[in-house]
C-alpha atoms as one frame of an Amber mdcrd trajectory, in Angstrom:
protein
   8.113 -12.113  -0.825  11.099 -10.626   0.938  12.604  -7.221   0.385  11.056
  -4.520  -1.696   7.675  -5.190  -3.278   7.002  -4.117  -6.856   5.524  -0.665
  -7.393   1.767  -0.490  -7.863   0.256   2.415  -9.751  -3.382   3.360  -9.702
  -5.569   6.422  -9.769  -8.263   7.153  -7.204 -10.130  10.424  -7.075 -13.125
   9.134  -5.110 -12.083  10.475  -1.718 -12.712   7.011  -0.235 -10.230   4.952
   1.797  -7.460   3.059   0.022  -7.624  -0.647   0.813  -4.499  -2.767   0.371
  -5.323  -6.488   0.453  -3.072  -9.496   0.752   0.298  -8.294   2.057   2.218
 -11.047   3.872   2.770 -10.967   7.627   5.423  -8.553   8.803   6.256  -4.843
   8.623   5.406  -2.805   5.529   5.793   0.761   4.249   3.637   2.229   1.506
   4.312   5.582  -0.125   1.216   7.450  -1.317   1.899  10.225  -3.834  -0.684
  12.877  -4.668  -0.269  13.986  -8.295  -2.031  16.499 -10.520  -3.687  15.716
 -13.874  -0.278  15.965 -15.584   1.182  13.334 -13.227   3.376  15.881 -11.435
   3.785  15.033  -7.732   2.160  17.552  -5.379   2.664  15.800  -2.037   3.610
  12.404  -0.632   3.428  10.503   2.608   4.743   7.165   3.808   2.488   4.918
   5.863   4.056   2.192   8.021   2.090  -0.755   9.383   2.545  -4.379  10.393
   0.435  -7.376   9.399   0.308  -9.872  12.285   1.106 -13.559  11.886  -1.996
 -15.750  11.794  -2.452 -19.462  12.263  -3.583 -21.285   9.161  -6.495 -23.604
   9.478  -7.035 -26.784   7.465 -10.318 -26.806   5.531
């Protein structure tokens, strides 16, 4: 998929790490928004990372 990915919405109050699985190779930015119980944003941060290219192997 090229360009902007669709928005994903989920709730996590566990305090554990967020794990994002399956993004394609290349650069990515993910915005994490902290919201209160009424869904009002309290804070947000953008995380940038790159997924490296990998060689596919035949099974």
